[in-house]
KOLMIMAR-562474 format. One record per residue (C-alpha): x, y, z; residue in three letters; residue number from 0. Coordinates in steps of 0.5 Angstrom, whole numbers, plus 500, padded with zeros to 3 digits. Layout:
<dobas>
+-----+-----+-----+-----+-----+
:  c1 :  c2 :  c3 :  aa :   i :
+-----+-----+-----+-----+-----+
:   X :   Y :   Z : ALA : NUM :
...
+-----+-----+-----+-----+-----+
</dobas>
This chain:
<dobas>
+-----+-----+-----+-----+-----+
:  c1 :  c2 :  c3 :  aa :   i :
+-----+-----+-----+-----+-----+
: 500 : 273 : 673 : MET :   0 :
: 494 : 277 : 669 : VAL :   1 :
: 489 : 275 : 665 : ARG :   2 :
: 484 : 280 : 661 : LEU :   3 :
: 478 : 280 : 656 : PHE :   4 :
: 480 : 285 : 651 : VAL :   5 :
: 475 : 287 : 646 : ARG :   6 :
: 478 : 291 : 640 : VAL :   7 :
: 473 : 295 : 635 : ARG :   8 :
: 474 : 298 : 628 : GLY :   9 :
: 477 : 296 : 622 : ARG :  10 :
: 480 : 289 : 625 : VAL :  11 :
: 477 : 284 : 621 : GLN :  12 :
: 479 : 282 : 615 : GLY :  13 :
: 485 : 285 : 615 : VAL :  14 :
: 490 : 280 : 619 : GLY :  15 :
: 489 : 282 : 625 : PHE :  16 :
: 487 : 276 : 628 : ARG :  17 :
: 494 : 273 : 625 : GLN :  18 :
: 498 : 279 : 627 : ALA :  19 :
: 495 : 279 : 635 : ALA :  20 :
: 497 : 271 : 635 : ALA :  21 :
: 504 : 273 : 633 : ASP :  22 :
: 505 : 278 : 638 : GLU :  23 :
: 502 : 275 : 643 : ALA :  24 :
: 506 : 268 : 642 : ARG :  25 :
: 512 : 274 : 641 : ARG :  26 :
: 511 : 276 : 649 : LEU :  27 :
: 510 : 270 : 652 : GLY :  28 :
: 503 : 270 : 652 : LEU :  29 :
: 497 : 265 : 653 : THR :  30 :
: 490 : 265 : 651 : GLY :  31 :
: 486 : 266 : 644 : TYR :  32 :
: 483 : 271 : 639 : VAL :  33 :
: 477 : 271 : 634 : LYS :  34 :
: 473 : 275 : 630 : ASN :  35 :
: 467 : 276 : 634 : ALA :  36 :
: 460 : 276 : 631 : LEU :  37 :
: 460 : 284 : 630 : ALA :  38 :
: 464 : 285 : 623 : ARG :  39 :
: 467 : 291 : 627 : ASP :  40 :
: 469 : 287 : 633 : THR :  41 :
: 476 : 282 : 635 : VAL :  42 :
: 476 : 279 : 642 : GLU :  43 :
: 482 : 276 : 646 : CYS :  44 :
: 483 : 273 : 652 : GLU :  45 :
: 490 : 274 : 654 : VAL :  46 :
: 494 : 272 : 660 : GLN :  47 :
: 502 : 273 : 662 : GLY :  48 :
: 506 : 278 : 666 : THR :  49 :
: 503 : 285 : 667 : PRO :  50 :
: 509 : 287 : 663 : GLU :  51 :
: 508 : 283 : 658 : ALA :  52 :
: 500 : 284 : 658 : VAL :  53 :
: 501 : 292 : 658 : GLU :  54 :
: 506 : 291 : 652 : ARG :  55 :
: 500 : 287 : 648 : PHE :  56 :
: 495 : 292 : 650 : LEU :  57 :
: 500 : 297 : 646 : ALA :  58 :
: 500 : 293 : 641 : TRP :  59 :
: 493 : 292 : 640 : VAL :  60 :
: 491 : 300 : 640 : ARG :  61 :
: 495 : 301 : 634 : VAL :  62 :
: 494 : 294 : 631 : GLY :  63 :
: 497 : 291 : 624 : PRO :  64 :
: 498 : 296 : 618 : PRO :  65 :
: 491 : 295 : 614 : LEU :  66 :
: 487 : 295 : 621 : ALA :  67 :
: 484 : 302 : 624 : ARG :  68 :
: 482 : 301 : 632 : VAL :  69 :
: 478 : 305 : 634 : ASP :  70 :
: 476 : 303 : 641 : ALA :  71 :
: 480 : 297 : 646 : VAL :  72 :
: 476 : 295 : 652 : GLU :  73 :
: 478 : 290 : 657 : THR :  74 :
: 476 : 286 : 663 : GLU :  75 :
: 480 : 283 : 669 : PRO :  76 :
: 479 : 275 : 669 : ARG :  77 :
: 481 : 270 : 674 : PRO :  78 :
: 487 : 266 : 672 : ASP :  79 :
: 488 : 259 : 668 : ARG :  80 :
: 492 : 254 : 668 : PRO :  81 :
: 497 : 256 : 662 : PRO :  82 :
: 497 : 254 : 655 : GLY :  83 :
: 498 : 255 : 648 : ASP :  84 :
: 496 : 262 : 645 : PHE :  85 :
: 491 : 260 : 639 : VAL :  86 :
: 486 : 263 : 634 : ILE :  87 :
: 479 : 261 : 634 : ARG :  88 :
: 474 : 261 : 629 : THR :  89 :
+-----+-----+-----+-----+-----+
</dobas>
């Protein structure tokens, strides 16, 4: 299992990014969360799953949903946690 913290910058708030990211993460069988950061141009995620599923999620995040514009993606490894659901945090 791999667990990453992901910070996505660009036009990612108010464009359906969180819902689309949650849908993609669930489709890939990932656990974790997605939320808007305090900075209006940033969304933060934590994802955990197989290395292949995490890489596919990162590939999706680099593009995002149709109305988004992704300018930068940063990742930081995190220690594994017990599996759970993938949720949208407010």
